[in-house]
TIRO-2110 file (N, C-alpha, C; in Angstrom, 1 decimal):
// TIRO-2110
-79.8, 59.7, -23.9, N, 1, A
-79.0, 58.7, -24.6, CA, 1, A
-78.6, 57.5, -23.6, C, 1, A
-78.5, 57.8, -22.3, N, 2, A
-78.1, 56.7, -21.2, CA, 2, A
-79.3, 55.7, -21.3, C, 2, A
-80.5, 56.1, -21.3, N, 3, A
-81.6, 55.2, -21.2, CA, 3, A
-81.6, 54.2, -22.3, C, 3, A
-81.4, 54.7, -23.5, N, 4, A
-81.3, 53.9, -24.7, CA, 4, A
-80.1, 52.9, -24.6, C, 4, A
-79.0, 53.4, -24.2, N, 5, A
-77.8, 52.6, -24.1, CA, 5, A
-77.9, 51.5, -23.1, C, 5, A
-78.6, 51.8, -21.9, N, 6, A
-78.8, 50.7, -21.0, CA, 6, A
-79.5, 49.5, -21.4, C, 6, A
-80.2, 49.6, -22.6, N, 7, A
-81.0, 48.5, -23.2, CA, 7, A
-80.3, 47.8, -24.2, C, 7, A
-79.0, 48.1, -24.4, N, 8, A
-78.2, 47.4, -25.5, CA, 8, A
-76.9, 46.7, -24.7, C, 8, A
-76.7, 45.5, -25.2, N, 9, A
-75.4, 44.9, -24.7, CA, 9, A
-74.7, 44.3, -25.9, C, 9, A
-73.4, 44.5, -25.9, N, 10, A
-72.5, 44.1, -27.0, CA, 10, A
-72.0, 42.6, -26.5, C, 10, A
-72.1, 41.7, -27.4, N, 11, A
-71.9, 40.2, -27.2, CA, 11, A
-70.8, 39.7, -28.0, C, 11, A
-69.9, 38.9, -27.4, N, 12, A
-68.9, 38.3, -28.1, CA, 12, A
-68.5, 36.8, -27.5, C, 12, A
-68.3, 35.9, -28.2, N, 13, A
-67.9, 34.6, -27.8, CA, 13, A
-66.6, 34.2, -28.4, C, 13, A
-65.8, 33.4, -27.8, N, 14, A
-64.7, 32.6, -28.4, CA, 14, A
-65.2, 31.2, -28.2, C, 14, A
-64.7, 30.4, -29.1, N, 15, A
-65.2, 29.0, -29.2, CA, 15, A
-64.1, 28.0, -29.4, C, 15, A
-64.5, 26.7, -29.2, N, 16, A
-63.5, 25.6, -29.3, CA, 16, A
-63.1, 25.4, -30.8, C, 16, A
-64.1, 25.8, -31.6, N, 17, A
-63.8, 25.7, -33.1, CA, 17, A
-65.0, 26.4, -33.8, C, 17, A
-64.8, 26.6, -35.1, N, 18, A
-66.0, 27.0, -35.9, CA, 18, A
-66.8, 25.9, -36.5, C, 18, A
-66.4, 24.7, -36.3, N, 19, A
-67.1, 23.5, -36.8, CA, 19, A
-68.6, 23.5, -36.2, C, 19, A
-69.5, 22.8, -36.8, N, 20, A
-70.9, 22.7, -36.4, CA, 20, A
-71.0, 22.3, -35.0, C, 20, A
-70.2, 21.4, -34.5, N, 21, A
-70.3, 20.8, -33.1, CA, 21, A
-69.3, 21.6, -32.2, C, 21, A
-68.8, 22.8, -32.6, N, 22, A
-67.9, 23.6, -31.8, CA, 22, A
-68.8, 24.2, -30.6, C, 22, A
-68.1, 24.5, -29.6, N, 23, A
-68.8, 25.1, -28.4, CA, 23, A
-68.2, 26.3, -27.7, C, 23, A
-69.0, 27.1, -27.0, N, 24, A
-68.4, 28.3, -26.5, CA, 24, A
-67.4, 28.1, -25.3, C, 24, A
-66.2, 28.8, -25.3, N, 25, A
-65.3, 28.6, -24.3, CA, 25, A
-65.1, 29.8, -23.6, C, 25, A
-65.7, 31.1, -24.1, N, 26, A
-65.6, 32.3, -23.3, CA, 26, A
-66.8, 33.2, -23.8, C, 26, A
-67.4, 34.0, -22.9, N, 27, A
-68.5, 34.8, -23.4, CA, 27, A
-68.0, 36.1, -22.7, C, 27, A
-68.2, 37.2, -23.5, N, 28, A
-68.1, 38.6, -23.1, CA, 28, A
-69.3, 39.6, -23.3, C, 28, A
-69.6, 40.4, -22.3, N, 29, A
-70.7, 41.3, -22.5, CA, 29, A
-70.3, 42.6, -22.1, C, 29, A
-70.5, 43.7, -22.8, N, 30, A
-70.3, 45.0, -22.5, CA, 30, A
-71.5, 45.8, -22.8, C, 30, A
-71.8, 46.7, -21.8, N, 31, A
-72.9, 47.7, -22.0, CA, 31, A
-72.5, 49.0, -21.5, C, 31, A
-73.2, 50.0, -21.8, N, 32, A
-72.9, 51.4, -21.5, CA, 32, A
-73.8, 51.9, -20.4, C, 32, A
-73.3, 52.3, -19.3, N, 33, A
-74.3, 52.4, -18.1, CA, 33, A
-74.8, 53.8, -18.2, C, 33, A
-75.4, 54.2, -17.1, N, 34, A
-76.2, 55.6, -17.0, CA, 34, A
-75.2, 56.7, -17.1, C, 34, A
-73.9, 56.5, -16.8, N, 35, A
-73.0, 57.5, -16.8, CA, 35, A
-72.2, 57.6, -18.1, C, 35, A
-72.5, 56.8, -18.9, N, 36, A
-71.8, 56.6, -20.3, CA, 36, A
-70.5, 56.0, -20.1, C, 36, A
-70.5, 55.1, -19.1, N, 37, A
-69.2, 54.4, -18.8, CA, 37, A
-69.4, 52.9, -19.3, C, 37, A
-68.3, 52.3, -19.8, N, 38, A
-68.4, 50.9, -20.3, CA, 38, A
-68.2, 50.0, -19.1, C, 38, A
-69.1, 48.9, -19.1, N, 39, A
-69.1, 47.9, -18.0, CA, 39, A
-69.1, 46.6, -18.8, C, 39, A
-67.9, 45.8, -18.4, N, 40, A
-67.6, 44.7, -19.1, CA, 40, A
-67.6, 43.5, -18.1, C, 40, A
-68.3, 42.4, -18.5, N, 41, A
-68.3, 41.2, -17.7, CA, 41, A
-67.9, 40.0, -18.7, C, 41, A
-67.0, 39.1, -18.3, N, 42, A
-66.8, 38.1, -19.1, CA, 42, A
-66.5, 36.7, -18.2, C, 42, A
-66.5, 35.5, -18.9, N, 43, A
-66.2, 34.4, -18.1, CA, 43, A
-65.7, 33.3, -19.1, C, 43, A
-64.8, 32.6, -18.6, N, 44, A
-64.4, 31.2, -19.3, CA, 44, A
-65.5, 30.3, -18.9, C, 44, A
-65.7, 29.3, -19.8, N, 45, A
-66.8, 28.4, -19.7, CA, 45, A
-66.1, 27.0, -19.6, C, 45, A
-66.5, 26.2, -18.6, N, 46, A
-66.0, 24.9, -18.5, CA, 46, A
-66.9, 24.1, -19.5, C, 46, A
-66.4, 23.3, -20.2, N, 47, A
-67.2, 22.5, -21.3, CA, 47, A
-68.3, 21.6, -20.6, C, 47, A
-69.5, 21.7, -21.1, N, 48, A
-70.6, 21.0, -20.6, CA, 48, A
-70.3, 19.4, -21.0, C, 48, A
-70.7, 18.6, -20.1, N, 49, A
-70.5, 17.2, -20.5, CA, 49, A
-71.1, 16.7, -21.9, C, 49, A
-72.2, 17.4, -22.3, N, 50, A
-72.8, 17.0, -23.5, CA, 50, A
-72.1, 17.7, -24.8, C, 50, A
-71.0, 18.4, -24.7, N, 51, A
-70.3, 19.0, -25.7, CA, 51, A
-69.2, 18.1, -26.1, C, 51, A
-69.0, 17.9, -27.3, N, 52, A
-67.9, 17.1, -27.9, CA, 52, A
-66.6, 17.5, -27.8, C, 52, A
-65.8, 16.7, -27.1, N, 53, A
-64.3, 17.1, -27.0, CA, 53, A
-63.7, 17.0, -28.4, C, 53, A
-64.2, 16.3, -29.3, N, 54, A
-63.7, 16.2, -30.7, CA, 54, A
-63.7, 17.5, -31.4, C, 54, A
-64.6, 18.5, -30.9, N, 55, A
-64.7, 19.7, -31.5, CA, 55, A
-63.6, 20.8, -31.2, C, 55, A
-62.7, 20.3, -30.4, N, 56, A
-61.6, 21.2, -30.1, CA, 56, A
-60.6, 21.4, -31.2, C, 56, A
-60.2, 22.6, -31.4, N, 57, A
-59.3, 23.0, -32.6, CA, 57, A
-58.0, 23.6, -32.0, C, 57, A
-56.9, 22.9, -32.4, N, 58, A
-55.7, 23.5, -32.1, CA, 58, A
-55.4, 24.9, -32.5, C, 58, A
-55.9, 25.3, -33.7, N, 59, A
-55.8, 26.6, -34.1, CA, 59, A
-56.5, 27.6, -33.2, C, 59, A
-57.7, 27.3, -32.7, N, 60, A
-58.4, 28.1, -31.8, CA, 60, A
-57.7, 28.3, -30.5, C, 60, A
-57.1, 27.2, -30.1, N, 61, A
-56.2, 27.3, -28.9, CA, 61, A
-55.1, 28.3, -29.0, C, 61, A
-54.5, 28.2, -30.2, N, 62, A
-53.3, 29.1, -30.5, CA, 62, A
-53.8, 30.6, -30.6, C, 62, A
-54.9, 30.8, -31.2, N, 63, A
-55.4, 32.1, -31.3, CA, 63, A
-55.9, 32.8, -29.9, C, 63, A
-56.6, 32.0, -29.1, N, 64, A
-57.0, 32.5, -27.9, CA, 64, A
-56.2, 32.3, -26.7, C, 64, A
-55.1, 31.5, -27.0, N, 65, A
-54.1, 31.3, -25.9, CA, 65, A
-54.9, 30.7, -24.7, C, 65, A
-55.7, 29.7, -24.9, N, 66, A
-56.6, 29.0, -24.0, CA, 66, A
-56.5, 27.5, -24.4, C, 66, A
-56.1, 26.8, -23.3, N, 67, A
-56.0, 25.3, -23.6, CA, 67, A
-57.2, 24.6, -22.9, C, 67, A
-57.4, 23.3, -23.3, N, 68, A
-58.5, 22.5, -22.7, CA, 68, A
-58.3, 22.4, -21.1, C, 68, A
-57.1, 22.4, -20.7, N, 69, A
-56.8, 22.4, -19.3, CA, 69, A
-57.2, 23.7, -18.6, C, 69, A
-57.0, 24.8, -19.3, N, 70, A
-57.4, 26.1, -18.7, CA, 70, A
-58.9, 26.0, -18.5, C, 70, A
-59.8, 25.4, -19.4, N, 71, A
-61.1, 25.4, -19.2, CA, 71, A
-61.7, 24.5, -18.1, C, 71, A
-60.9, 23.4, -17.7, N, 72, A
-61.3, 22.6, -16.6, CA, 72, A
-61.5, 23.2, -15.3, C, 72, A
-60.6, 24.4, -15.2, N, 73, A
-60.8, 25.2, -13.9, CA, 73, A
-61.8, 26.4, -14.0, C, 73, A
-62.5, 26.5, -15.3, N, 74, A
-63.4, 27.6, -15.5, CA, 74, A
-64.8, 27.2, -14.7, C, 74, A
-65.6, 28.2, -14.7, N, 75, A
-66.9, 28.0, -14.0, CA, 75, A
-67.8, 27.1, -15.0, C, 75, A
-68.6, 26.3, -14.3, N, 76, A
-69.5, 25.4, -15.1, CA, 76, A
-70.3, 26.2, -16.1, C, 76, A
-70.5, 25.6, -17.3, N, 77, A
-71.3, 26.2, -18.3, CA, 77, A
-72.7, 26.6, -17.7, C, 77, A
-73.3, 25.9, -16.8, N, 78, A
-74.8, 26.2, -16.3, CA, 78, A
-74.6, 27.4, -15.5, C, 78, A
-73.6, 27.7, -14.8, N, 79, A
-73.4, 28.9, -13.9, CA, 79, A
-73.2, 30.0, -14.8, C, 79, A
-72.3, 29.9, -15.8, N, 80, A
-72.1, 31.0, -16.7, CA, 80, A
-73.4, 31.4, -17.5, C, 80, A
-74.1, 30.4, -17.9, N, 81, A
-75.4, 30.6, -18.6, CA, 81, A
-76.4, 31.3, -17.8, C, 81, A
-76.6, 31.0, -16.5, N, 82, A
-77.6, 31.6, -15.7, CA, 82, A
-77.1, 33.0, -15.4, C, 82, A
-75.8, 33.3, -15.1, N, 83, A
-75.4, 34.7, -14.9, CA, 83, A
-75.4, 35.5, -16.1, C, 83, A
-75.0, 35.0, -17.3, N, 84, A
-75.2, 35.8, -18.5, CA, 84, A
-76.6, 36.1, -18.8, C, 84, A
-77.4, 35.1, -18.7, N, 85, A
-78.8, 35.3, -19.1, CA, 85, A
-79.6, 36.4, -18.2, C, 85, A
-79.1, 36.4, -16.9, N, 86, A
-79.6, 37.4, -16.1, CA, 86, A
-79.1, 38.9, -16.4, C, 86, A
-77.8, 38.9, -16.9, N, 87, A
-77.2, 40.2, -17.3, CA, 87, A
-77.8, 40.8, -18.5, C, 87, A
-78.0, 39.7, -19.5, N, 88, A
-78.7, 40.2, -20.8, CA, 88, A
-80.1, 40.5, -20.5, C, 88, A
-80.8, 39.8, -19.8, N, 89, A
-82.2, 40.0, -19.5, CA, 89, A
-82.9, 40.3, -20.8, C, 89, A
-83.6, 41.6, -20.9, N, 90, A
-84.4, 41.9, -22.0, CA, 90, A
-83.6, 42.9, -22.9, C, 90, A
-82.3, 43.0, -22.7, N, 91, A
-81.6, 43.9, -23.5, CA, 91, A
-81.5, 43.4, -24.9, C, 91, A
-81.2, 44.4, -25.8, N, 92, A
-81.0, 44.3, -27.1, CA, 92, A
-79.6, 43.8, -27.4, C, 92, A
-79.3, 42.7, -28.0, N, 93, A
-77.9, 42.2, -28.2, CA, 93, A
-77.4, 42.6, -29.5, C, 93, A
-76.2, 43.0, -29.6, N, 94, A
-75.4, 43.4, -30.8, CA, 94, A
-74.1, 42.7, -30.9, C, 94, A
-73.9, 42.0, -32.1, N, 95, A
-72.7, 41.3, -32.2, CA, 95, A
-72.0, 41.4, -33.6, C, 95, A
-70.8, 41.4, -33.6, N, 96, A
-70.2, 41.5, -35.0, CA, 96, A
-70.0, 39.9, -35.6, C, 96, A
-70.4, 39.0, -34.9, N, 97, A
-70.5, 37.6, -35.5, CA, 97, A
-71.8, 37.0, -35.0, C, 97, A
-72.9, 37.6, -35.6, N, 98, A
-74.2, 37.3, -35.1, CA, 98, A
-74.5, 35.9, -35.3, C, 98, A
-74.3, 35.3, -36.4, N, 99, A
-74.7, 33.8, -36.6, CA, 99, A
-74.1, 33.0, -35.6, C, 99, A
-72.7, 32.9, -35.6, N, 100, A
-71.9, 32.1, -34.6, CA, 100, A
-72.3, 32.4, -33.3, C, 100, A
-72.3, 33.7, -32.8, N, 101, A
-72.6, 34.0, -31.5, CA, 101, A
-74.0, 33.6, -31.0, C, 101, A
-75.0, 33.7, -31.9, N, 102, A
-76.4, 33.1, -31.7, CA, 102, A
-76.3, 31.7, -31.4, C, 102, A
-75.6, 30.9, -32.2, N, 103, A
-75.4, 29.5, -32.0, CA, 103, A
-74.9, 29.2, -30.6, C, 103, A
-73.7, 29.9, -30.3, N, 104, A
-73.0, 29.6, -29.1, CA, 104, A
-73.9, 30.0, -27.9, C, 104, A
-74.6, 31.2, -28.0, N, 105, A
-75.3, 31.5, -26.9, CA, 105, A
-76.5, 30.7, -26.6, C, 105, A
-77.2, 30.2, -27.8, N, 106, A
-78.2, 29.3, -27.7, CA, 106, A
-77.7, 27.9, -27.0, C, 106, A
-76.6, 27.5, -27.3, N, 107, A
-76.0, 26.3, -26.8, CA, 107, A
-75.7, 26.4, -25.3, C, 107, A
-75.1, 27.6, -24.9, N, 108, A
-74.9, 27.9, -23.5, CA, 108, A
-76.2, 27.9, -22.8, C, 108, A
-77.2, 28.7, -23.2, N, 109, A
-78.4, 28.8, -22.5, CA, 109, A
-79.2, 27.4, -22.4, C, 109, A
-78.9, 26.5, -23.5, N, 110, A
-79.6, 25.2, -23.3, CA, 110, A
-79.2, 24.4, -22.1, C, 110, A
-78.1, 24.7, -21.6, N, 111, A
-77.5, 24.0, -20.4, CA, 111, A
-78.3, 24.3, -19.2, C, 111, A
-79.2, 25.3, -19.2, N, 112, A
-80.1, 25.7, -18.1, CA, 112, A
-81.6, 25.8, -18.6, C, 112, A
-81.6, 25.1, -19.7, N, 113, A
-83.1, 25.0, -20.3, CA, 113, A
-83.7, 26.4, -20.5, C, 113, A
-82.9, 27.3, -21.0, N, 114, A
-83.4, 28.7, -21.3, CA, 114, A
-83.3, 28.9, -22.8, C, 114, A
-83.9, 30.0, -23.4, N, 115, A
-83.8, 30.4, -24.7, CA, 115, A
-83.5, 32.0, -24.7, C, 115, A
-83.1, 32.4, -25.9, N, 116, A
-82.8, 33.9, -25.9, CA, 116, A
-84.2, 34.7, -25.8, C, 116, A
-84.1, 35.7, -25.2, N, 117, A
-85.4, 36.5, -25.0, CA, 117, A
-85.5, 37.3, -26.4, C, 117, A
-84.5, 37.7, -27.0, N, 118, A
-84.6, 38.5, -28.3, CA, 118, A
-83.5, 38.2, -29.3, C, 118, A
-83.7, 38.5, -30.5, N, 119, A
-82.6, 38.2, -31.5, CA, 119, A
-81.4, 39.0, -31.2, C, 119, A
-80.4, 38.6, -31.9, N, 120, A
-79.0, 39.2, -31.9, CA, 120, A
-78.9, 40.0, -33.3, C, 120, A
-78.6, 41.3, -33.0, N, 121, A
-78.6, 42.3, -34.2, CA, 121, A
-77.1, 42.1, -34.8, C, 121, A
-76.9, 42.3, -36.1, N, 122, A
-75.7, 42.4, -36.6, CA, 122, A
-75.1, 43.7, -36.4, C, 122, A
-73.8, 43.8, -35.9, N, 123, A
-73.1, 45.1, -35.5, CA, 123, A
-73.1, 46.1, -36.8, C, 123, A
-72.6, 45.5, -37.9, N, 124, A
-72.4, 46.5, -39.1, CA, 124, A
-73.7, 46.8, -39.7, C, 124, A
-74.6, 46.0, -39.8, N, 125, A
-76.0, 46.4, -40.3, CA, 125, A
-76.7, 47.4, -39.5, C, 125, A
-76.6, 47.2, -38.1, N, 126, A
-77.3, 48.1, -37.3, CA, 126, A
-76.6, 49.5, -37.2, C, 126, A
-75.3, 49.5, -37.3, N, 127, A
-74.7, 50.8, -37.3, CA, 127, A
-74.9, 51.5, -38.5, C, 127, A
-74.9, 50.9, -39.8, N, 128, A
-75.2, 51.6, -41.0, CA, 128, A
-76.5, 52.0, -41.1, C, 128, A
-77.5, 51.3, -40.5, N, 129, A
-78.9, 51.8, -40.5, CA, 129, A
-79.2, 52.9, -39.5, C, 129, A
-78.3, 53.2, -38.6, N, 130, A
-78.8, 54.0, -37.4, CA, 130, A
-77.8, 55.2, -37.3, C, 130, A
-76.6, 55.1, -37.9, N, 131, A
-75.7, 56.3, -37.7, CA, 131, A
-75.5, 57.0, -39.1, C, 131, A
-75.2, 58.4, -38.9, N, 132, A
-74.9, 59.2, -40.1, CA, 132, A
-73.4, 58.9, -40.5, C, 132, A
-72.9, 59.6, -41.6, N, 133, A
-71.6, 59.3, -42.1, CA, 133, A
-70.6, 59.7, -41.1, C, 133, A
-70.6, 60.8, -40.4, N, 134, A
-69.6, 61.2, -39.4, CA, 134, A
-69.5, 60.2, -38.3, C, 134, A
-70.7, 59.7, -37.9, N, 135, A
-70.7, 58.7, -36.7, CA, 135, A
-70.1, 57.4, -37.3, C, 135, A
-70.5, 57.0, -38.5, N, 136, A
-69.9, 55.8, -39.0, CA, 136, A
-68.3, 55.8, -39.1, C, 136, A
-67.9, 56.9, -39.6, N, 137, A
-66.5, 57.2, -39.7, CA, 137, A
-65.8, 57.0, -38.2, C, 137, A
-66.3, 57.7, -37.2, N, 138, A
-65.8, 57.5, -35.8, CA, 138, A
-65.9, 56.0, -35.4, C, 138, A
-66.9, 55.3, -35.7, N, 139, A
-67.1, 53.9, -35.3, CA, 139, A
-66.0, 53.1, -36.0, C, 139, A
-65.8, 53.1, -37.2, N, 140, A
-64.9, 52.3, -37.9, CA, 140, A
-63.4, 52.8, -37.7, C, 140, A
-63.2, 54.1, -37.5, N, 141, A
-61.8, 54.5, -37.1, CA, 141, A
-61.4, 53.9, -35.7, C, 141, A
-62.3, 53.9, -34.9, N, 142, A
-62.2, 53.3, -33.5, CA, 142, A
-61.9, 51.9, -33.6, C, 142, A
-62.6, 51.1, -34.4, N, 143, A
-62.5, 49.6, -34.6, CA, 143, A
-61.2, 49.4, -35.1, C, 143, A
-60.8, 50.0, -36.2, N, 144, A
-59.5, 49.8, -37.0, CA, 144, A
-58.3, 50.1, -36.1, C, 144, A
-58.4, 51.0, -35.2, N, 145, A
-57.3, 51.3, -34.4, CA, 145, A
-56.9, 50.4, -33.2, C, 145, A
-58.0, 49.5, -33.0, N, 146, A
-57.8, 48.6, -31.9, CA, 146, A
-57.9, 47.1, -32.6, C, 146, A
-56.9, 46.4, -32.5, N, 147, A
-56.9, 45.0, -33.1, CA, 147, A
-57.9, 44.3, -32.3, C, 147, A
-58.5, 43.4, -33.0, N, 148, A
-59.4, 42.5, -32.2, CA, 148, A
-58.7, 41.6, -31.3, C, 148, A
-58.9, 41.7, -30.0, N, 149, A
-58.1, 40.9, -29.0, CA, 149, A
-58.1, 39.4, -29.0, C, 149, A
-59.1, 38.8, -29.6, N, 150, A
-59.3, 37.4, -29.6, CA, 150, A
-59.6, 36.9, -28.2, C, 150, A
-60.2, 37.7, -27.3, N, 151, A
-60.9, 37.3, -26.0, CA, 151, A
-62.1, 38.0, -26.0, C, 151, A
-63.1, 37.3, -25.4, N, 152, A
-64.4, 37.7, -25.5, CA, 152, A
-64.8, 39.0, -24.8, C, 152, A
-64.2, 39.2, -23.5, N, 153, A
-64.5, 40.4, -22.8, CA, 153, A
-63.9, 41.7, -23.4, C, 153, A
-62.7, 41.7, -23.8, N, 154, A
-62.0, 42.8, -24.4, CA, 154, A
-62.6, 43.1, -25.7, C, 154, A
-63.1, 42.0, -26.4, N, 155, A
-63.5, 42.3, -27.8, CA, 155, A
-64.9, 42.9, -27.7, C, 155, A
-65.8, 42.5, -26.8, N, 156, A
-67.1, 43.0, -26.5, CA, 156, A
-66.9, 44.5, -26.2, C, 156, A
-65.9, 44.8, -25.4, N, 157, A
-65.6, 46.1, -24.9, CA, 157, A
-65.1, 47.1, -26.1, C, 157, A
-64.4, 46.5, -27.0, N, 158, A
-63.9, 47.3, -28.2, CA, 158, A
-65.1, 47.6, -29.0, C, 158, A
-66.0, 46.7, -29.3, N, 159, A
-67.2, 47.0, -30.0, CA, 159, A
-68.1, 48.1, -29.4, C, 159, A
-68.2, 48.0, -28.0, N, 160, A
-69.0, 49.1, -27.3, CA, 160, A
-68.3, 50.4, -27.4, C, 160, A
-67.0, 50.4, -27.2, N, 161, A
-66.2, 51.6, -27.2, CA, 161, A
-66.3, 52.4, -28.6, C, 161, A
-66.3, 51.6, -29.7, N, 162, A
-66.5, 52.2, -31.0, CA, 162, A
-67.9, 52.7, -31.2, C, 162, A
-68.9, 52.1, -30.6, N, 163, A
-70.3, 52.5, -30.7, CA, 163, A
-70.5, 53.8, -29.9, C, 163, A
-69.8, 53.9, -28.8, N, 164, A
-69.8, 55.2, -28.0, CA, 164, A
-69.1, 56.2, -28.7, C, 164, A
-68.0, 56.0, -29.5, N, 165, A
-67.3, 57.1, -30.3, CA, 165, A
-68.4, 57.5, -31.4, C, 165, A
-69.0, 56.6, -32.0, N, 166, A
-70.1, 56.9, -33.0, CA, 166, A
-71.1, 57.7, -32.5, C, 166, A
-71.6, 57.4, -31.2, N, 167, A
-72.7, 58.4, -30.6, CA, 167, A
-72.2, 59.7, -30.3, C, 167, A
-70.9, 59.8, -29.8, N, 168, A
-70.3, 61.0, -29.6, CA, 168, A
-70.2, 61.9, -30.9, C, 168, A
-70.0, 61.2, -32.0, N, 169, A
-69.8, 61.9, -33.2, CA, 169, A
-71.1, 62.4, -33.9, C, 169, A
-72.1, 61.8, -33.5, N, 170, A
-73.4, 62.3, -34.1, CA, 170, A
-74.4, 61.1, -34.4, C, 170, A
-75.6, 61.1, -33.8, N, 171, A
-76.5, 60.1, -34.0, CA, 171, A
-77.3, 60.4, -35.3, C, 171, A
-77.5, 59.5, -36.1, N, 172, A
-78.1, 59.7, -37.4, CA, 172, A
-79.5, 59.1, -37.7, C, 172, A
-79.9, 58.3, -36.8, N, 173, A
-81.3, 57.7, -37.1, CA, 173, A
-82.0, 57.4, -35.9, C, 173, A
-82.8, 56.4, -36.1, N, 174, A
-83.6, 55.7, -35.0, CA, 174, A
-82.8, 54.8, -34.1, C, 174, A
-83.1, 54.7, -32.9, N, 175, A
-82.3, 53.8, -32.0, CA, 175, A
-82.5, 52.3, -32.6, C, 175, A
-81.4, 51.4, -32.2, N, 176, A
-81.5, 50.0, -32.8, CA, 176, A
-82.8, 49.3, -32.4, C, 176, A
END
């Protein structure tokens, strides 16, 4: 199981807004290592000069408890993109917000003229396709017991922890 899990990374982003010109403010990645331990990496993202400051949403600031000023001291988008891309490498990405997260990942990677190596799979669809009923029960019980933290690192970890609980309850199909 460890070999399979090392090929999967759970991805989450927080963003300036959900508007079409919104941009990523934080990325979180979590994977399950060879000892079945969760490993989480996250980073705030300083806005790239090409990203519109008009896409900042006060509601998003309130939800994430991150201000524009907080992001000015964050790592540059290019540095975050390069590090995230190296960690993702050829891993299979799974996200509970696939469409938005794909847009924000693409936007982040564009700052270093890179593209995604693989598609991002939808968390729920992938779980339903690959887990039996007991495993799905464990997965969704784990998710509902932990509120979405509205921060990328802890949220990607929450998704991975639920996936691990499902794996412990019983694998029901082919790997993702």
